[in-house]
C-alpha positions as CSV (number, residue, x, y, z in Angstrom):
1,M,-0.6,5.3,-27.9
2,E,1.6,2.8,-29.6
3,V,2.4,-0.3,-27.6
4,T,5.7,-2.1,-28.3
5,P,4.8,-5.1,-30.4
6,G,6.3,-8.5,-29.6
7,A,7.3,-7.7,-26.0
8,T,8.2,-10.9,-24.2
9,A,7.6,-12.0,-20.6
10,A,11.3,-11.2,-19.9
11,D,10.8,-7.6,-21.3
12,A,7.7,-7.2,-19.1
13,I,9.5,-8.5,-16.0
14,A,12.5,-6.2,-16.6
15,A,10.1,-3.2,-17.0
16,M,8.3,-4.3,-13.8
17,D,11.6,-4.6,-11.9
18,G,12.5,-1.0,-13.0
19,L,9.1,0.3,-11.8
20,I,9.3,-1.6,-8.5
21,A,12.9,-0.2,-7.8
22,T,11.8,3.3,-8.6
23,S,8.6,2.8,-6.5
24,I,10.7,1.7,-3.5
25,V,12.8,4.8,-3.7
26,G,9.6,6.9,-4.1
27,Q,8.1,5.2,-1.0
28,Q,11.2,6.0,1.0
29,E,11.0,9.7,-0.1
30,F,7.2,9.9,0.6
31,A,7.7,8.3,4.0
32,R,10.5,10.8,4.8
33,K,8.3,13.7,3.8
34,L,5.6,12.4,6.2
35,G,8.1,11.8,9.0
36,V,7.5,8.0,9.2
37,S,9.3,4.8,8.1
38,V,8.3,2.9,5.0
39,T,6.8,0.2,7.1
40,D,4.8,2.7,9.0
41,L,3.6,4.2,5.7
42,V,2.6,0.8,4.4
43,C,0.6,0.1,7.6
44,F,-1.1,3.5,7.3
45,A,-1.9,2.7,3.6
46,Y,-3.6,-0.5,4.8
47,V,-5.7,1.5,7.3
48,L,-6.7,3.9,4.5
49,E,-7.5,1.1,2.2
50,A,-9.9,-0.4,4.7
51,G,-12.0,2.8,4.5
52,D,-14.8,2.7,7.0
53,S,-13.9,-0.8,8.1
54,P,-11.4,-0.4,11.0
55,V,-8.6,-2.9,11.0
56,T,-7.1,-4.6,14.0
57,A,-3.5,-4.7,15.0
58,G,-3.4,-8.4,14.0
59,D,-4.7,-7.5,10.5
60,L,-1.9,-5.0,10.1
61,A,0.7,-7.5,11.3
62,A,-0.4,-10.0,8.8
63,R,-0.6,-7.6,5.9
64,A,2.7,-6.0,6.6
65,H,4.4,-9.3,7.5
66,V,5.6,-8.1,10.9
67,T,5.1,-9.5,14.4
68,T,2.3,-8.2,16.6
69,G,5.0,-6.8,18.8
70,A,6.4,-4.8,15.9
71,V,2.9,-3.6,15.0
72,T,2.5,-2.2,18.5
73,G,5.6,0.0,17.9
74,I,4.3,1.0,14.5
75,L,0.9,2.0,15.9
76,N,2.6,3.9,18.7
77,R,4.5,6.0,16.1
78,L,1.5,6.4,13.8
79,E,-0.6,7.5,16.8
80,R,2.1,10.0,18.1
81,G,2.3,11.3,14.5
82,G,-1.4,11.9,14.3
83,F,-2.0,9.3,11.6
84,V,-4.3,6.9,13.5
85,V,-6.3,6.4,16.6
86,R,-6.9,3.2,18.4
87,Q,-10.4,2.3,19.6
88,P,-11.6,-0.7,21.6
89,D,-13.4,-3.3,19.5
90,P,-17.0,-3.3,20.7
91,A,-17.3,-7.0,19.8
92,D,-14.1,-8.0,21.7
93,G,-12.7,-5.8,24.4
94,R,-9.3,-7.5,24.1
95,R,-8.9,-6.3,20.5
96,V,-8.1,-2.8,19.3
97,R,-9.4,-1.3,16.0
98,V,-7.3,1.2,14.1
99,V,-8.8,4.1,12.2
100,A,-7.2,6.8,10.2
101,V,-7.3,10.4,11.3
102,P,-8.9,12.4,8.4
103,A,-6.3,15.2,8.5
104,A,-3.5,12.6,8.1
105,A,-5.3,11.1,5.1
106,E,-5.4,14.6,3.6
107,R,-1.6,15.0,4.2
108,V,-0.9,11.7,2.4
109,T,-3.2,12.7,-0.4
110,E,-1.3,16.0,-0.8
111,I,1.9,14.0,-1.3
112,Y,0.5,11.2,-3.5
113,G,-2.1,13.3,-5.3
114,P,0.2,14.8,-8.0
115,Y,1.7,11.3,-8.8
116,Y,-1.8,9.8,-9.1
117,V,-2.8,12.5,-11.4
118,R,0.1,11.6,-13.7
119,L,-0.7,8.0,-13.5
120,A,-4.3,8.7,-14.4
121,G,-3.0,10.6,-17.4
122,L,-0.9,7.6,-18.4
123,F,-3.9,5.3,-18.1
124,A,-6.0,7.7,-20.2
125,Q,-3.6,6.9,-23.1
126,Y,-4.9,3.3,-23.1
127,T,-8.2,2.1,-24.4
128,P,-10.7,0.9,-21.8
129,E,-10.0,-2.7,-22.9
130,Q,-6.3,-2.2,-22.4
131,T,-6.9,-0.6,-19.0
132,A,-9.1,-3.6,-18.1
133,V,-6.2,-6.0,-19.0
134,L,-3.7,-3.8,-16.9
135,T,-6.1,-3.8,-14.0
136,D,-6.5,-7.6,-14.2
137,W,-2.8,-8.0,-14.4
138,F,-2.1,-5.8,-11.4
139,T,-4.8,-7.6,-9.4
140,R,-3.5,-11.0,-10.3
141,A,0.2,-10.0,-9.8
142,G,-0.7,-8.5,-6.4
143,A,-2.4,-11.7,-5.3
144,L,0.6,-13.7,-6.6
145,A,3.0,-11.5,-4.8
146,R,1.0,-11.7,-1.5
147,A,0.8,-15.5,-1.8
148,Y,4.5,-15.8,-2.5
149,L,5.3,-13.5,0.4
150,D,3.0,-15.6,2.7
151,E,4.8,-18.8,1.6
152,S,8.2,-17.2,2.1
153,W,7.2,-15.9,5.5
154,E,6.1,-19.4,6.7
155,S,9.4,-21.0,5.7
């Protein structure tokens, strides 16, 4: 695969902005197909990302940048929709742990799966070294975005 030589930071930011805008529209469409809001879908993604480590409502509030009161409503909707179940935290009875319902994870995979197959095909066009650079960039950019969001949330 040929990579555009001499791309500038401005070129990369413009391309990233285009990807983000398209991704926002895609997230809205995926959420609509699942019968949830984008924020609900983001919270469910965090639950899925946690894998076998259940998350707390407070964890979700922090990750999604919503209040704990808002998370209660999100969890109510996700629970009614069959996406998550709440379990008492055995270490602290005042806390609730949230775990994904396996059938819901499968529903999400059905929707995202074909897109991820296409993305995997795109990554396959890059060398392992290029993919390592992209992975590093996505990881660092994600951390930068979270830090910036945290700073913005506090002000």
